[in-house]
C-alpha angles and dihedrals in degrees: 000000000000120000122357126082097342093059092044093051090046090053092048090050093048091049090049092051094048093047091048090048093051090047091054094045098050109078114219122189121200121199114201120192095358135123130221116233132180114240098193115016134329117247088243090071092059096039096095089055093047091051095050091048094048093049091051093050096044097044092047089050096049089046099046104028100025091046094222105153101189099093098182091053091048091051093051096045097044092047091049091050091049091047090057090043096051096044097046097079091047093049090050090048093046087052090056089056091066095093093051104037114338136274102323122175088179092060093043088059097039111035132071135344102321139155092030105165113232140140089286089058091049091051091047090050093052093044091052103036103038098061093043097046096040096044091050095041108036095095091052095066137058093217113052094176091059088048092056090046092049092051092046097041094048092048092052092047094048094043094051089045091052092047091053094046091047094052090049100044104027114062123170140161142191 
């Protein structure tokens, strides 16, 4: 008999087998009663340099590629968008400290492996910065598509650069 219950059970069995195989192949390490510490330097020490580099690249991109000519406005808008972008992960992390000790920005900045730049951070950066920068600068350019491309492209470039610098400079362990 083709189709029906037999095919459905076969697909379920195949799905269960594949999921089980993936679970067994993906190693997961759990660290109980341990603490993260930075061996070299905390990302907080390089954060000012990262912020300056990011602002330079993003402002230049919006000015040159996005064709926005009001430099002062670009500076303020890109700075505001980056402020929200940099603080978002820390605020979210501080919120997660509520069950163990209350909302703590200090703990969010100083405890554990935090601010590790990965794909999720890139997505978060674009989701936060693109609407802010695009919305506030769209009337300052003749080509709104190039403005959006400049914002997205510069965020990809700076996030990848920060991830590379972070992996080279900031080393930690459990």
